[in-house]
N, C-alpha and C positions, 0 to 999 in steps of 0.2 A: 707690619713692624710701620713705621714711620719716617718715609723719605721726608730730608731735609736738601734745597739745594740752594748753596752759597755761591753770589754773584759778588766776584771781587772787583769792586770800579767798572762796571757793564759800558761798551760806550754805544752801541745802536740800539735806539729803541725800539728796532722790530725785532733784533731779538729777543731781547728782553719781556717783550708782548707773545711773542712765541711761547717762548719759558714758560709765562706765568699762565699761558692756555694746557701745557703740557702737565703742569705743576696742578691745576685747576680737574682736571681730568682725570688723575691719579694721586688726588688727596693728598700731594705732598708741600711741605711750607717750602717758600720762596723768603729768600735771606738777603737782601741788599746791601752791600758792603759801599761807601761813599767815599770819594767823591763819584758820581756818577756824570754822563756825559752826556746826560738830557734830564729835562724836568717831567718827574711821573707825569705832569697833565699832558705832555704831549703829544698830538692826535695820532703821530704812526707807532707810537706803543698802545694807545689804546685800541688803534683797527687792528693791529694785530694779534692782541689778546680777545678782540671780538666783546663779547658778552660776557667772558669769565672771569672779569675779575670781582665780582660779585660773592661772595664766598671764599675768596680766595686767604688762605692765611700768610700774611706779606708782612716779614721784618725789615727795618732799617737801621743800621747804626752808621756815628758818622763819617769812620776807620776803619781800620786794619784793628788798632789798637782797643777799640772800642770792642768792636768782635772778638778779636781776642780776649778780654775781658771779661767775658760770657761764655765761648765754647772753647776746648782745651786745644790747641791746635795736634795734640796728637790724636784728637779722636775724629779726625775727617780725614776721607779721601779726597787726593787731590789730581784733576787730571788736566795732561801736559802732555806736547808733544815729546816732552824731553824724559816720560816717563820711562824707569826701565825695564818693567814689566806691562803686560797687556791687562786689558778690565780682566779678560777672562783668564788671567792666571791667581789671579786675587782671589784670596777666600773675603767674601764683602763684607760677610753675616758673621762674620767672628772676630773677637776683640775688643767690641764695642758694647755700648748699651742694645741689648735684645731687643728692645722695643722700637728704634731709630738707628738710622743711619744718616752721615753728613760727607754728601758730596760736593767738592769748593771746582771752581773753573771760574779762571781769571778775565782780565779784557782781552776785546777781541785782539787789539792790534799788538799787544806784549806777551800777551799769558798772564800765568802768575810769579810771584818776585821769582825771582833765582834763589836767593839766600833762604826762602822759605822751602823748595824745593828739596835743596840740600839736605837743612836739618830733617825734613819729611822725607827721606827716597825711598825707603820702603814701604810708603803711603800715596806714591805717585805715582799714576798709572797711565798710560797711553791706549786708545784706538789705533790698533794696525790698520795703513793705508800706507800706498804705493811709495815707494822710497823717493823722495828729491819733490814731496807733495809737502806743503808747509803745514797745514792743519786744516781737520775738517769746520764748517762751521759752530758757531756755538750752539747756536739752538739743537741742529742736530746732532750736538755731541752729549747736550745734556738729555735729550731724548731717549739718545742710544742707552746711557748709563743707568736712569731712570727704568727704564725698561728689562734693562739686564735682572737688578734688584727685583723688579714684580715678577720677569722668570722664574728665578733660585727661591722665591717665596711662594711659587705656584697663583700667581695673579689673587691673590688671598683679595677680597671686598668687592673685583672689580669682574666685570660684566665678560665675559670672555668667548659668547656664543652670540651670532648675529640672526638674524631673521627678515627674510623674506617678507613682503607686502604680500597678501593673498593675490591681487594681480600680476604680481610677477612670478609667483610661485606655480599660478598657473600654467607660463608660457614655458617652464623648464621642462 
């Protein structure tokens, strides 16, 4: 299953860099909806993504209208602290194309536009956290969502077992 991560107007280059690294490590596609709060050439973005930029499937859209003209609004899962149900209550793998899933996240300062969330209330999810806390870091939220999808699909295509080097194994 192809995972597509959509970032609407991300503002912090380090978060997008970290998200690009998660996308690269999981063969997920990254979709950036402008305006961005930084340049794609910014050193903080590149440093956070390290050497994971090569081979990353990345798409850019000039604005929300451009994105939604290519991808139906109803096919996305939206993540927000305003979501009525948790990520773990959602049937993420049902109701969409069986070969891909779309996970959408808003900008760090304000999240996704509320009118978008109202129109997609049943597809708006939250990651549980303590009452009174505003939100999780964007790159952490993306990683949690991506790995929950991967968990539900049995981590297909991913290395799931580590191996100690011979010198470490003999010390154990």
